[in-house]
C-alpha positions in Angstrom: 63.0 73.5 -26.0 65.4 75.1 -28.4 65.5 74.8 -32.2 68.5 72.5 -32.2 66.8 70.0 -29.8 63.6 70.1 -31.9 65.7 69.4 -35.0 67.4 66.5 -33.3 64.0 65.0 -32.3 62.5 65.6 -35.7 65.5 63.7 -37.3 65.2 60.9 -34.8 61.4 60.5 -35.4 61.8 60.7 -39.1 64.4 57.9 -39.1 62.1 55.7 -37.0 59.2 56.4 -39.3 61.3 55.6 -42.4 62.5 52.3 -40.8 58.9 51.2 -40.1 57.8 52.1 -43.6 60.7 50.2 -45.0 59.8 47.1 -43.0 56.2 47.4 -44.1 57.2 47.5 -47.8 59.5 44.5 -47.2 56.6 42.6 -45.7 54.4 43.4 -48.7 57.0 42.5 -51.2 58.6 39.4 -49.6 56.5 38.0 -46.7 53.1 38.1 -48.4 53.7 35.4 -50.8 52.7 31.9 -49.8 53.4 29.5 -52.6 51.9 26.1 -51.9 54.2 24.6 -54.5 57.2 25.5 -52.4 55.8 23.8 -49.4 56.0 20.0 -49.5 53.3 19.2 -47.0 50.4 20.6 -44.9 52.6 21.0 -41.8 55.0 23.3 -43.7 52.0 25.3 -45.1 50.5 25.6 -41.6 53.8 26.7 -40.2 54.3 29.3 -43.0 50.7 30.6 -42.5 51.4 31.0 -38.7 54.6 32.9 -39.4 52.8 35.1 -41.8 50.0 35.8 -39.3 52.6 36.6 -36.6 54.3 39.0 -39.1 51.0 40.8 -39.7 50.4 41.2 -36.0 53.9 42.8 -35.6 53.1 45.1 -38.5 49.8 46.0 -36.8 51.7 47.1 -33.7 54.1 49.1 -35.9 51.1 50.9 -37.4 50.2 52.1 -33.9 53.8 53.2 -33.3 53.8 54.9 -36.7 50.7 56.9 -35.7 52.5 58.0 -32.5 55.5 59.1 -34.5 53.4 61.1 -36.9 51.6 62.7 -34.0 55.0 63.7 -32.5 56.2 65.2 -35.8 53.0 67.2 -36.0 53.6 68.5 -32.4 57.1 69.6 -33.4 55.5 71.6 -36.3 52.8 73.2 -34.1 55.1 73.9 -31.2 53.5 71.6 -28.6 56.2 68.9 -28.7 57.6 68.0 -25.3 54.5 69.0 -23.3 52.6 66.4 -21.3 49.1 65.9 -22.6 47.9 65.1 -19.1 49.3 67.8 -16.8 50.7 70.3 -19.3 54.2 70.2 -17.7 57.3 69.9 -19.9 58.5 66.3 -20.5 62.1 65.9 -19.5 64.7 65.8 -22.3 66.0 62.5 -21.0 62.6 60.9 -21.3 62.1 62.3 -24.8 65.5 61.0 -25.8 64.5 57.5 -24.7 60.9 57.7 -26.2 60.6 60.8 -28.5 57.0 59.7 -29.4 55.8 59.9 -25.8 52.9 62.2 -24.9 53.2 61.9 -21.1 55.7 63.0 -18.6 57.1 60.2 -16.4 54.9 61.1 -13.5 51.7 60.9 -15.6 52.8 57.8 -17.3 53.5 56.1 -14.0 50.0 57.2 -12.8 48.5 55.8 -15.9 50.3 52.4 -15.5 49.2 52.2 -11.8 45.6 52.8 -12.9 45.8 50.2 -15.6 47.4 47.7 -13.1 44.5 48.3 -10.7 42.0 47.4 -13.4 43.7 44.2 -14.4 
């Protein structure tokens, strides 16, 4: 992979990371506050608590995604970006453009999904 492609992926990953961090900060600043005085009855309070819980679950998933992005950025720095962790082959540019945080080539990912499907 050439330097121009690596720079493009680094920019893309950095933008994704920044967006996740921005959303997390917004959650902390805006969505964390449950003011019982603003909620006229128990149903509104319960509904608000449910929405808050749902938001936290979404942010939990984003944390996992953020970890994958950070790992991909480290791989760009150490020169291993774009190499499948399973078979060692190069991950196609098209796949990286769709999911730059991926660690598996399409063939290994399909194998992984087949194995997961067999266990469920």
